[in-house]
C-alpha positions as CSV (number, residue, x, y, z in Angstrom):
1,M,21.1,-19.6,1.3
2,L,23.8,-17.2,-0.1
3,R,25.9,-19.6,-2.2
4,K,27.5,-17.2,-4.7
5,T,29.0,-13.8,-4.0
6,A,30.7,-13.1,-7.4
7,I,28.2,-14.2,-10.0
8,V,28.5,-11.6,-12.8
9,V,25.2,-10.4,-14.0
10,A,23.9,-7.3,-15.8
11,L,21.7,-5.4,-13.3
12,L,20.1,-3.4,-16.0
13,V,17.8,-5.7,-18.0
14,A,14.7,-5.8,-19.9
15,G,12.5,-2.8,-19.3
16,A,15.3,-0.3,-18.6
17,L,15.2,2.8,-20.7
18,L,18.9,3.3,-21.2
19,P,21.6,1.2,-23.0
20,S,23.0,-1.8,-20.9
21,V,25.7,-0.9,-18.4
22,P,28.8,-2.9,-17.7
23,A,28.1,-6.1,-15.8
24,V,28.8,-6.0,-12.0
25,A,29.3,-8.5,-9.3
26,V,26.1,-9.6,-7.3
27,P,26.6,-8.1,-3.8
28,S,26.6,-10.3,-0.7
29,I,23.9,-10.3,1.9
30,T,25.2,-9.5,5.4
31,W,23.1,-11.8,7.6
32,H,22.7,-11.0,11.3
33,G,20.3,-11.0,14.2
34,C,17.2,-8.9,13.9
35,T,17.2,-6.9,17.2
36,T,18.8,-3.6,16.9
37,G,18.8,-2.6,20.5
38,P,16.5,-2.1,23.5
39,G,13.0,-1.4,22.6
40,D,13.2,-2.9,19.1
41,V,9.9,-4.9,19.4
42,L,9.9,-6.0,15.8
43,G,13.5,-7.3,15.9
44,A,12.8,-9.2,19.1
45,E,9.7,-10.8,17.5
46,L,11.7,-11.7,14.4
47,D,14.4,-13.3,16.4
48,K,11.9,-15.2,18.5
49,A,10.5,-16.6,15.2
50,G,14.0,-17.7,14.1
51,A,14.3,-15.1,11.4
52,Q,17.5,-14.0,9.9
53,C,17.9,-10.3,9.1
54,G,20.1,-9.0,6.4
55,D,21.4,-6.0,4.5
56,I,22.4,-5.7,1.0
57,A,24.0,-2.7,-0.9
58,V,22.2,-1.8,-4.1
59,P,22.8,1.1,-6.5
60,V,20.9,4.4,-5.8
61,D,20.6,4.5,-9.6
62,H,20.6,1.2,-11.1
63,R,21.5,2.7,-14.6
64,R,24.8,3.7,-12.8
65,P,25.4,0.4,-10.9
66,R,29.1,1.4,-9.9
67,G,27.9,4.6,-8.4
68,R,26.4,5.6,-5.2
69,K,24.9,2.8,-3.0
70,L,22.0,2.6,-0.5
71,T,21.2,-0.3,2.0
72,V,18.1,-2.5,1.6
73,A,17.0,-4.4,4.7
74,L,15.3,-7.9,4.6
75,A,14.3,-10.7,6.9
76,R,14.1,-14.4,6.0
77,V,12.5,-17.3,7.6
78,K,13.5,-20.5,6.0
79,A,11.1,-23.2,4.8
80,T,10.1,-25.5,7.7
81,D,10.2,-28.5,5.3
82,P,13.6,-28.0,3.5
83,A,13.5,-31.4,2.0
84,H,10.6,-30.2,-0.1
85,R,11.5,-26.7,-0.5
86,L,10.2,-24.9,-3.6
87,G,12.1,-21.6,-3.5
88,T,11.8,-18.0,-2.2
89,L,8.6,-16.3,-1.6
90,M,9.0,-12.5,-1.4
91,L,6.2,-10.6,0.5
92,N,5.1,-7.1,0.2
93,P,2.0,-5.5,2.1
94,G,1.5,-2.5,-0.1
95,G,1.3,1.3,0.6
96,P,3.5,2.3,-1.0
97,G,5.6,2.9,2.1
98,G,4.7,-0.3,3.9
99,P,7.6,-2.2,5.4
100,A,7.7,-5.8,4.5
101,M,10.2,-7.4,7.0
102,E,7.4,-8.1,9.6
103,L,5.4,-10.2,7.1
104,V,7.7,-13.2,7.5
105,L,6.1,-13.6,10.9
106,A,2.9,-14.7,9.0
107,G,4.3,-18.2,8.4
108,P,1.9,-19.8,11.1
109,L,-1.0,-18.3,9.2
110,M,0.0,-20.2,6.1
111,P,1.8,-23.2,7.4
112,E,1.7,-25.3,4.1
113,I,3.2,-22.4,2.2
114,A,5.8,-21.6,4.9
115,A,6.8,-25.3,4.9
116,R,7.8,-25.1,1.2
117,Y,9.1,-21.7,0.8
118,D,11.7,-19.4,2.5
119,L,9.7,-16.3,3.4
120,V,11.5,-13.1,2.6
121,G,10.3,-9.6,3.5
122,M,12.3,-6.8,1.9
123,D,11.7,-3.2,3.1
124,P,11.5,-1.3,-0.1
125,R,14.2,1.3,-0.6
126,F,13.6,4.4,1.6
127,V,11.1,2.5,3.8
128,G,11.3,1.0,7.2
129,R,14.9,-0.2,7.8
130,S,16.1,0.5,4.2
131,S,17.9,3.7,4.2
132,P,14.8,5.6,5.1
133,L,14.1,9.1,3.7
134,R,13.0,11.7,6.2
135,C,9.9,13.7,5.6
136,T,9.1,16.1,8.4
137,W,5.3,15.9,8.7
138,T,3.0,16.5,11.7
139,T,0.5,14.1,10.1
140,D,0.7,10.6,8.9
141,T,-0.9,11.1,5.6
142,F,-1.7,13.7,2.9
143,A,-5.2,12.3,2.4
144,R,-7.6,15.1,3.4
145,S,-10.9,16.2,2.1
146,A,-10.8,19.5,0.1
147,G,-13.9,20.5,2.1
148,P,-17.0,22.4,0.8
149,D,-15.7,25.4,-1.0
150,L,-12.8,27.3,-2.6
151,R,-11.6,28.6,0.8
152,T,-11.2,25.0,2.3
153,F,-9.6,23.8,-0.9
154,R,-6.9,26.4,-0.6
155,E,-6.2,25.2,2.9
156,S,-5.6,21.7,1.2
157,V,-3.2,23.5,-1.2
158,A,-1.3,25.0,1.6
159,L,-1.0,21.6,3.4
160,A,0.2,20.0,0.2
161,K,2.9,22.6,-0.2
162,D,3.9,22.2,3.4
163,L,4.2,18.4,3.1
164,A,6.2,18.8,0.0
165,R,8.6,21.1,1.7
166,G,8.8,18.6,4.6
167,C,10.3,16.1,2.2
168,S,12.3,18.5,0.0
169,G,15.3,18.5,2.4
170,N,16.3,15.0,1.3
171,D,19.0,14.7,-1.3
172,H,17.3,15.2,-4.7
173,E,19.1,12.4,-6.2
174,L,17.5,10.1,-3.6
175,L,14.0,11.4,-4.3
176,R,14.5,10.8,-8.0
177,A,15.4,7.2,-7.2
178,A,12.4,6.3,-5.1
179,S,10.4,4.8,-7.9
180,T,8.8,1.5,-8.1
181,R,11.0,0.6,-11.1
182,N,14.0,0.9,-8.8
183,T,12.3,-1.2,-6.1
184,A,11.7,-3.9,-8.7
185,R,15.4,-3.7,-9.7
186,D,16.3,-4.0,-5.9
187,M,14.1,-7.2,-5.8
188,D,16.0,-8.7,-8.6
189,V,19.3,-7.9,-7.0
190,V,18.0,-9.7,-3.9
191,R,16.9,-12.7,-6.1
192,A,20.5,-13.0,-7.5
193,A,22.1,-12.5,-4.1
194,L,19.9,-15.3,-2.7
195,G,21.1,-17.6,-5.5
196,E,17.7,-18.1,-7.0
197,R,17.2,-18.4,-10.7
198,K,13.5,-17.3,-10.1
199,I,11.4,-16.0,-7.2
200,S,7.9,-16.2,-6.3
201,Y,6.0,-13.3,-4.8
202,L,2.9,-12.4,-2.7
203,G,1.9,-8.8,-2.8
204,A,-1.2,-6.8,-1.7
205,S,-2.6,-3.5,-2.7
206,Y,0.3,-1.2,-4.0
207,G,2.4,-4.5,-3.7
208,T,0.4,-5.7,-6.7
209,Y,1.6,-2.8,-8.8
210,L,5.2,-3.5,-7.6
211,G,4.7,-7.2,-8.7
212,A,3.3,-6.2,-12.0
213,V,6.3,-3.9,-12.7
214,Y,8.7,-6.8,-11.7
215,L,6.8,-9.0,-14.2
216,Q,7.1,-6.4,-16.8
217,M,10.9,-5.8,-16.3
218,F,12.0,-9.2,-15.2
219,G,9.3,-11.7,-16.2
220,S,11.7,-14.4,-17.1
221,R,12.9,-14.4,-13.5
222,A,9.5,-14.7,-12.1
223,D,8.0,-18.0,-10.7
224,R,4.5,-17.9,-9.0
225,F,3.1,-14.5,-8.4
226,V,0.1,-13.8,-6.4
227,L,-1.4,-10.3,-6.5
228,D,-4.2,-9.4,-3.9
229,S,-6.5,-6.5,-4.5
230,S,-4.8,-5.2,-7.6
231,V,-4.1,-1.5,-8.4
232,D,-5.2,-0.3,-11.8
233,P,-1.8,0.2,-13.4
234,E,-2.9,3.2,-15.5
235,A,-4.5,4.9,-12.4
236,Y,-1.6,4.3,-10.1
237,G,0.5,7.5,-9.2
238,P,-0.4,10.8,-7.5
239,G,-4.1,10.3,-8.4
240,L,-4.3,6.8,-7.2
241,L,-7.4,7.7,-5.0
242,R,-9.4,9.4,-7.8
243,P,-11.4,6.3,-8.8
244,T,-12.2,5.3,-5.2
245,A,-15.1,7.6,-4.3
246,P,-18.0,5.5,-5.8
247,A,-16.5,2.3,-4.3
248,L,-16.1,4.1,-0.9
249,D,-19.8,5.1,-1.1
250,A,-20.9,1.7,-1.8
251,A,-18.8,0.2,1.1
252,L,-20.4,2.9,3.3
253,R,-23.9,1.8,2.3
254,N,-23.0,-1.8,2.9
255,W,-21.8,-1.0,6.3
256,A,-24.8,1.1,7.1
257,K,-26.9,-2.0,6.8
258,S,-25.0,-3.6,9.7
259,A,-25.4,-0.6,11.8
260,V,-29.1,-0.4,11.8
261,G,-30.6,-0.3,15.3
262,Q,-27.2,0.6,16.8
263,G,-28.2,4.3,17.7
264,L,-27.3,5.6,14.3
265,G,-30.5,5.1,12.5
266,E,-33.4,2.7,12.0
267,T,-32.7,2.2,8.4
268,A,-29.5,2.1,6.2
269,D,-30.5,5.3,4.7
270,E,-30.8,7.0,8.1
271,V,-27.4,5.7,9.1
272,V,-25.9,7.1,6.0
273,T,-27.6,10.4,6.7
274,T,-26.1,10.4,10.2
275,V,-22.6,9.9,8.6
276,R,-23.1,12.8,6.2
277,D,-24.6,15.1,9.0
278,V,-21.4,14.5,10.9
279,A,-19.2,15.5,8.0
280,R,-21.2,18.6,7.3
281,S,-21.1,19.6,11.1
282,A,-17.3,19.3,10.9
283,E,-17.3,21.6,7.9
284,R,-19.3,24.2,9.6
285,R,-17.3,24.1,12.9
286,P,-14.5,21.9,14.3
287,F,-15.3,19.8,17.4
288,E,-13.4,18.2,20.1
289,I,-12.8,14.4,20.5
290,G,-10.9,14.1,23.8
291,K,-7.8,16.2,23.3
292,Y,-8.1,16.2,19.6
293,T,-9.7,18.8,17.3
294,V,-11.4,17.4,14.2
295,D,-12.5,19.6,11.2
296,G,-14.1,19.1,7.8
297,H,-10.7,18.0,6.2
298,M,-10.3,15.1,8.6
299,V,-13.7,13.5,9.2
300,P,-14.1,12.0,5.6
301,Y,-10.7,10.4,6.1
302,L,-11.9,8.9,9.4
303,F,-14.6,7.3,7.5
304,F,-12.3,6.2,4.6
305,A,-9.9,4.6,7.0
306,N,-12.6,2.4,8.6
307,L,-14.1,1.0,5.3
308,Y,-11.2,-1.3,4.4
309,D,-12.7,-4.4,6.1
310,D,-16.3,-5.6,6.0
311,R,-15.8,-8.3,8.6
312,P,-18.3,-8.0,11.7
313,A,-15.6,-6.9,14.2
314,S,-14.5,-4.0,12.0
315,Q,-18.0,-3.0,11.2
316,A,-18.9,-2.8,14.9
317,E,-15.7,-0.8,15.6
318,F,-16.8,1.7,12.8
319,A,-20.2,2.1,14.3
320,A,-18.7,2.8,17.7
321,T,-16.4,5.6,16.0
322,V,-19.4,7.1,14.2
323,R,-21.3,7.3,17.5
324,T,-18.3,9.1,19.0
325,L,-18.1,11.6,16.2
326,R,-21.9,12.2,16.1
327,D,-21.8,12.9,20.0
328,A,-18.8,15.1,19.7
329,A,-20.4,17.1,16.8
330,A,-23.4,17.7,19.0
331,G,-21.1,19.2,21.6
332,R,-21.1,16.3,24.1
333,P,-17.8,15.4,25.8
334,V,-16.4,12.2,24.4
335,T,-13.4,9.9,25.0
336,P,-12.1,8.3,21.8
337,S,-11.5,4.5,21.8
338,E,-7.9,3.3,21.7
339,G,-8.0,2.7,18.0
340,L,-9.6,6.1,17.2
341,A,-7.2,8.0,19.5
342,A,-4.2,6.3,17.7
343,L,-5.7,7.4,14.3
344,L,-6.2,10.9,15.6
345,D,-2.8,11.1,17.1
346,G,-1.2,10.1,13.8
347,L,-3.3,12.7,11.9
348,T,-2.5,15.6,14.3
349,T,1.0,14.8,15.5
350,G,2.5,12.3,12.9
351,S,3.2,9.8,15.5
352,G,1.7,6.8,13.7
353,S,2.9,4.4,11.2
354,A,4.3,7.0,8.8
355,T,3.4,4.7,5.7
356,D,2.2,7.6,3.7
357,R,5.3,9.7,4.6
358,A,7.4,7.0,3.3
359,G,5.3,6.3,0.4
360,T,4.8,9.8,-1.0
361,P,8.3,9.9,-2.5
362,V,7.5,6.6,-4.4
363,I,4.3,7.9,-5.7
364,C,5.8,11.3,-6.9
365,A,8.8,9.4,-8.4
366,D,6.5,7.1,-10.3
367,R,4.3,9.5,-12.3
368,A,4.2,13.3,-12.8
369,A,1.3,15.2,-11.3
370,S,-0.4,18.4,-12.6
371,R,1.2,21.4,-10.9
372,D,-1.7,23.6,-11.3
373,P,-4.0,23.7,-8.2
374,A,-7.0,24.8,-10.4
375,T,-7.1,21.4,-12.2
376,Y,-7.8,19.6,-8.9
377,Y,-10.5,22.2,-7.9
378,R,-12.3,21.8,-11.3
379,D,-12.2,18.1,-11.0
380,I,-13.6,18.1,-7.5
381,Q,-16.4,20.6,-8.6
382,E,-17.4,18.6,-11.6
383,H,-17.8,15.4,-9.5
384,R,-19.1,17.0,-6.1
385,A,-22.9,16.3,-6.8
386,A,-22.2,12.6,-7.6
387,E,-19.5,12.2,-4.9
388,P,-20.4,14.6,-2.1
389,L,-18.6,12.8,0.7
390,F,-15.6,11.1,-0.7
391,G,-15.0,13.0,-3.9
392,P,-13.4,16.0,-2.3
393,L,-11.0,13.6,-0.5
394,A,-10.3,11.1,-3.4
395,R,-9.7,14.0,-6.0
396,N,-7.8,16.4,-3.7
397,I,-4.4,17.9,-4.5
398,T,-1.3,15.9,-3.2
399,P,2.3,17.0,-2.3
400,C,3.3,15.6,-5.7
401,A,2.0,18.9,-7.2
402,F,4.8,20.7,-5.5
403,W,7.5,18.1,-5.6
404,P,11.0,19.4,-6.0
405,V,12.1,16.9,-8.7
406,A,10.4,15.2,-11.7
407,P,10.3,11.5,-12.2
408,A,13.5,10.2,-13.7
409,E,11.7,7.6,-16.0
410,P,8.2,7.3,-17.5
411,A,5.7,5.1,-15.6
412,T,5.9,1.5,-16.5
413,R,3.3,0.2,-19.1
414,I,2.1,-3.2,-17.9
415,H,1.5,-5.4,-21.0
416,N,2.8,-9.0,-20.9
417,T,1.6,-12.5,-20.7
418,S,3.4,-13.6,-17.5
419,P,1.4,-16.0,-15.4
420,A,0.0,-14.7,-12.2
421,L,-2.9,-15.2,-9.8
422,L,-5.0,-12.2,-9.0
423,L,-7.3,-12.2,-5.9
424,G,-9.9,-9.5,-5.2
425,S,-13.4,-8.5,-4.1
426,T,-16.1,-6.9,-6.1
427,G,-16.7,-4.1,-3.4
428,D,-13.1,-3.4,-2.7
429,P,-13.1,0.4,-1.6
430,A,-9.4,1.1,-1.9
431,T,-8.5,-0.6,-5.2
432,P,-11.9,-0.7,-7.0
433,Y,-12.8,-3.8,-8.9
434,A,-12.8,-2.1,-12.4
435,G,-9.1,-1.5,-11.8
436,Q,-8.4,-5.0,-10.7
437,L,-10.0,-6.1,-14.0
438,A,-7.7,-3.6,-15.8
439,L,-4.6,-5.3,-14.4
440,H,-6.1,-8.8,-15.3
441,R,-6.3,-7.6,-18.9
442,A,-2.9,-6.1,-18.9
443,L,-1.4,-9.3,-17.5
444,G,-2.5,-11.6,-20.3
445,G,-1.4,-14.7,-18.7
446,S,-3.2,-14.0,-15.4
447,R,-6.2,-15.6,-13.7
448,L,-8.6,-13.8,-11.3
449,V,-10.3,-15.3,-8.2
450,T,-13.1,-12.8,-7.0
451,V,-15.0,-12.7,-3.8
452,E,-18.4,-11.5,-4.9
453,G,-20.4,-9.3,-2.6
454,A,-17.4,-8.5,-0.2
455,F,-16.4,-4.9,0.6
456,R,-12.8,-5.5,1.8
457,H,-9.5,-4.6,0.7
458,A,-7.0,-7.5,0.7
459,V,-8.8,-10.8,0.8
460,F,-6.1,-13.5,1.4
461,L,-6.0,-14.8,4.9
462,K,-9.2,-12.9,5.7
463,G,-11.3,-16.0,6.5
464,D,-12.4,-16.8,2.9
465,K,-11.5,-20.5,2.4
466,C,-12.1,-20.4,-1.4
467,V,-9.5,-17.5,-1.9
468,D,-7.1,-19.0,0.6
469,A,-7.2,-22.4,-1.1
470,A,-6.7,-20.9,-4.6
471,A,-3.6,-19.1,-3.4
472,R,-2.2,-21.9,-1.5
473,D,-2.8,-24.6,-4.4
474,Y,-1.2,-22.3,-7.0
475,L,1.9,-21.6,-4.9
476,L,2.3,-25.3,-4.1
477,S,1.5,-26.7,-7.5
478,G,2.3,-23.9,-9.9
479,E,-0.9,-24.6,-11.8
480,L,-3.1,-21.6,-12.3
481,P,-6.8,-22.1,-11.8
482,A,-9.5,-20.9,-14.1
483,D,-11.0,-17.5,-13.4
484,R,-13.6,-18.2,-10.6
485,V,-16.0,-16.5,-8.3
486,C,-16.1,-17.2,-4.5
487,R,-19.4,-16.1,-2.7
488,S,-19.0,-14.0,0.4
């Protein structure tokens, strides 16, 4: 697809905060096979699917385009019906910190879209294969409950400090450059390098914020944008979890109805009581799950991580997890399931996906956080009665409170009339529906398709024909539907 390697463009365009810089040549994409060596499972899968992998040099600081460079990695699967090709569809799974190259393997799940678009997954800067930063953590995530009192909150403060130190060894110029605004600029460099006048985009979760920032900065270069489970653009940042506690509690109560009669209680209220009893037991005394020790900081996160999907298989798996936790809290020896063991391994050794490790520099670069621990504790205490289980997790202090550098730019204010299709569910526990409505208002040209009564995060390709048809039809026709409600 790369047709031009010396097109002169200004890389700093609408939305940048400094005066324009001299025009620079669009960099070339170096295409190659995807397998990097023995044991590269993803690379082998990409090669088997006929993908091309590429690298492109982009400025560390786009405001200084002739300065230091970093490498962004991408994968591409070309349209299977090139005679009717519509363009490039860039994909992002969210996070922040989620690598995107693997998403080009989703073509068989959306064959009509894959027929008409080149699918491109760009690992965001410092994520996956794109010049990754190193954060030395022994956990996969900073998300922990603050626990029941000031003593346990101080333990959270110590952890946040330690995690910030684990990232502080990186070059501070790189930490300042980790922002969503710079990732959006990278996307636009890739667009130009692909020879595309406009790009289309499909992003979920944090990927909706990245898409909205691109629309704000480069709206004239955007074609058809689909944003799945949108982030509130004003809430996004170090406090991105703060609004989630009520939605998580509602999702827990919805799940509890499915768990009635499965050994956790004979009514939904009894099931919820079992869950809360497990959390309180862990606060009083840590307990063992196989080789892992679980405490009051971790248990609410284990619940949180199991509430993203309300489909029957996920609900049954969560019920099995709660039974394991309940038995362990009672002192009975238990063996974790494969999925629970993987989650615990990531929490206690940092051996998991590392998405939050990669994403924390992005969050901290996007918006400043309060550096006073007392503000977090007051916030938790003020909401503890209404949010006893998830509030101390959602409102807890983060490593951004101790970050070694301040954001280089203010957060992007989203306010434009670019067309976009928003997808979501009313019970989304991770990006609550109120925030989805906020992005709908901020994008004045958008339309919203809602799955009513669903408690899931990310709804596209989750079995809802109404949602899938809306996204497919928009990407193929370019015609936005009216706002509509799909029944779960």
